[in-house]
Phi, psi and omega in degrees: 000316184311320181298319176297316177297321180295315181298317182297320178296318180296321180297313177299319179296309174304313180301318180294321176297311180301318180295314180298315178297319179294318179296316183298318179297314183299319183289322178299320182288321180291328172294318179295316176294325175295323180292322185277354178078017179258159177268153176289142177302139187302323183293339184257352185290144173285158176066054167071035169096359176291133181281116187208126180254127183273149184253129172247096182238162177291140177297145182268130181246138182290140181291158176299147179297149174301141181295148179294139181300149178294142180292144179290126183299327185290323178294323178295318180294321177301312180297319178297316175304316181297319181291327180284321177298321180282356179086006177294316181248143175285168180298323182292321181289321183296312182292324179297307186291331181287325171294324176301311184293318183283346172092000000 
């Protein structure tokens, strides 16, 4: 079996190298014809003879979403007071959270 795996690996390397070389040559020729103001011959154009130049650009990544705005301390205190009045927070918890909000 090692011979079979070796042959498969060698085939994959050869195929990958051939594809990379072919793509590089195609890009170089398209760039050369574009610089000279010539169009690509119809027999070499992709998709059935349509004149189309492929663009090879780096992928664009979306910027990270903006950070959520900081909560308003007054709104936090109102919510905290409501929780304290409902009995959800004890006096100690209310005081600790209030001190934390006020800094």
